[in-house]
C-alpha positions in Angstrom: -132.2 79.4 -75.5 -130.3 82.9 -76.0 -130.4 85.3 -73.7 -129.3 88.7 -74.8 -129.3 92.0 -72.8 -127.7 95.4 -73.2 -127.1 95.3 -70.1 -126.0 91.9 -68.7 -124.2 90.4 -72.4 -125.4 87.1 -74.0 -125.3 83.6 -72.7 -126.8 80.5 -74.1 -128.9 77.8 -72.0 -129.9 74.2 -72.7 -133.2 73.8 -71.9 -134.8 69.9 -72.3 -137.8 70.1 -74.8 -139.8 67.5 -72.5 -139.4 69.5 -69.5 -140.4 72.5 -71.1 -143.3 71.1 -72.5 -144.4 69.4 -69.3 -143.9 72.8 -67.3 -146.6 74.5 -69.6 -148.8 72.0 -69.4 -148.8 71.6 -65.5 -149.0 75.5 -65.6 -152.2 75.4 -67.4 -150.5 77.8 -69.8 -152.4 76.5 -72.9 -155.9 77.2 -70.9 -154.9 81.0 -70.0 -156.8 83.9 -71.4 -154.9 85.7 -74.0 -154.8 89.0 -72.3 -154.3 90.3 -68.9 -154.1 94.0 -68.9 -153.1 97.1 -66.7 -155.5 98.3 -64.3 -155.9 102.1 -64.4 -153.7 104.2 -62.5 -151.2 101.6 -62.4 -147.5 102.6 -63.2 -143.8 100.9 -63.4 -144.8 97.6 -63.8 -143.6 95.1 -66.1 -145.5 93.8 -69.3 -144.6 90.2 -71.0 -146.1 88.4 -74.0 -145.2 84.7 -74.3 -145.7 82.5 -77.3 -145.1 78.9 -76.9 -145.6 75.9 -79.8 -145.8 72.4 -78.4 -146.2 70.0 -81.4 -149.4 71.4 -83.1 -150.7 73.7 -80.3 -149.7 77.7 -80.3 -150.4 80.2 -77.8 -149.4 83.5 -77.1 -150.6 85.1 -73.9 -150.0 88.6 -72.8 -149.8 89.6 -69.0 -148.3 92.3 -66.6 -147.3 92.1 -63.1 -149.7 90.4 -60.7 -150.4 93.5 -58.2 -151.0 95.6 -61.9 -153.1 93.4 -63.3 -156.9 94.4 -64.0 -158.5 91.0 -63.4 -157.4 88.3 -60.9 -154.6 86.2 -62.7 -154.9 82.4 -62.6 -151.8 81.3 -59.9 -150.2 78.9 -62.5 -149.4 81.8 -64.7 -147.4 83.5 -61.6 -145.6 80.3 -61.1 -144.7 80.3 -64.8 -143.5 83.5 -64.5 -141.3 82.9 -61.6 -139.7 79.9 -63.4 -139.2 82.0 -66.5 -137.6 84.1 -64.0 -135.3 82.0 -62.5 -134.1 81.5 -66.2 -133.1 84.7 -67.1 -131.7 84.8 -63.6 -129.2 82.0 -64.6 -128.6 83.7 -67.9 -127.6 86.8 -66.1 -125.1 85.2 -64.2 -123.6 83.2 -66.5 -123.4 86.7 -68.7 -122.3 88.7 -65.8 -123.3 92.4 -65.4 -121.1 94.4 -68.2 -118.9 97.4 -67.1 -121.1 99.6 -68.9 -123.9 98.8 -66.8 -122.6 98.6 -63.6 -121.0 102.3 -64.5 -124.1 103.4 -65.3 -125.6 102.5 -61.8 -122.8 104.5 -60.4 -123.1 107.5 -62.0 -127.0 107.3 -60.9 -126.2 106.9 -57.3 -123.3 109.6 -57.4 -125.7 112.0 -59.5 -128.3 111.6 -56.8 -126.2 111.8 -53.6 -124.9 115.2 -54.5 -128.3 116.0 -54.8 -129.4 115.4 -51.4 -129.7 117.8 -48.3 -126.9 116.8 -46.6 -124.4 117.0 -49.5 -125.7 120.4 -50.7 -125.4 121.7 -47.2 -122.0 121.3 -46.6 -120.7 118.3 -48.6 -117.0 118.9 -50.0 -117.3 117.7 -53.4 -113.6 116.9 -54.0 -113.8 114.0 -51.0 -116.5 112.3 -52.8 -115.1 108.9 -53.4 -117.2 105.4 -55.0 -116.0 102.7 -52.5 -118.1 99.7 -53.8 -120.5 98.8 -55.9 -122.4 95.5 -56.0 -125.3 93.4 -57.7 -127.5 91.5 -55.6 -128.9 88.5 -56.6 -132.7 89.4 -56.8 -135.6 90.0 -59.2 -135.7 92.9 -59.8 -131.9 93.6 -59.6 -130.8 95.7 -56.8 -127.6 97.8 -56.9 -125.7 99.0 -53.9 -123.4 101.6 -54.2 -121.3 102.5 -51.3 -119.9 106.3 -51.7 -117.8 108.0 -49.2 -117.6 111.8 -48.7 -116.8 114.7 -45.9 -118.8 117.8 -44.7 -117.6 120.5 -43.0 -119.9 120.2 -40.1 -121.4 117.6 -38.1 -125.0 116.5 -38.4 -127.1 115.5 -41.4 -130.0 117.0 -44.0 -130.2 120.8 -43.9 -128.8 122.6 -41.1 -129.4 126.2 -42.2 -130.2 128.2 -39.1 -128.9 125.5 -36.2 -125.7 126.2 -34.4 -123.3 123.5 -36.0 -119.9 121.9 -34.6 -117.5 122.9 -37.5 -115.4 120.0 -37.7 -114.6 117.5 -40.9 -117.0 114.9 -40.7 -116.7 111.7 -42.8 -119.7 110.0 -44.0 -120.6 106.4 -46.0 -123.4 106.9 -48.3 -125.1 103.4 -49.3 -127.4 104.0 -52.2 -129.7 101.5 -53.6 -131.0 101.7 -57.4 -133.6 99.6 -58.6 -134.5 99.9 -62.4 -132.2 102.7 -62.9 -133.9 104.3 -60.1 -132.6 105.3 -56.4 -135.0 104.0 -53.7 -132.9 104.2 -50.7 -130.0 106.6 -49.5 -128.5 106.0 -46.0 -125.8 107.7 -44.4 -123.6 106.3 -41.8 -126.7 103.4 -40.8 -128.0 106.2 -39.1 -129.4 108.7 -41.5 -132.3 108.3 -43.9 -131.4 110.6 -46.4 -135.0 110.2 -48.5 -137.2 110.6 -45.3 -134.9 112.9 -43.5 -135.0 111.2 -40.6 -132.7 108.8 -38.5 -133.2 105.2 -39.5 -134.6 104.4 -36.1 -137.5 107.0 -36.8 -138.0 106.4 -40.6 -138.7 102.6 -39.6 -141.4 103.5 -37.1 -142.9 106.2 -39.3 -143.6 103.6 -42.2 -144.9 100.8 -39.4 
């Protein structure tokens, strides 16, 4: 099996044919419906098409992420998807993230951060530094980019009209990027930049 990705490079995986055939039989792949489509209004989901030939049996099944499916999918198909995802993750580990892919994530994080309320209010552009960028072992992949910068005043967010302590204040931002979208920006482990609340308040608001 050959794995190729524009983001993660390429890798070759050796799969046992007998083991693969048994996997498809155990998960009822050949008894599954031909297509499982997305329900109306669903967005940001993955679509999958898998064609398998075992001896003279040929089967092609298309489906979407379980949460987006218009009809219940058999649990066996979900189990098969998880197994295939583990194979893909193994290939990604062998290939490793490309430098260009990681640089793209860093650029997304930086471009987003400079548009947040705290940085736009009094962030000092020349102090912006990328301290770290890591890719977590998860599916979908999550990237954490750590960025430091200084502000001209204490506090967070848009402080227009407030009485402020004028002191250079260093910040550490941890930006989480998933599928090229920023899903979280936490400053100093205290301030949620997306919800514009302290971390404790943001957690309470979601419970």
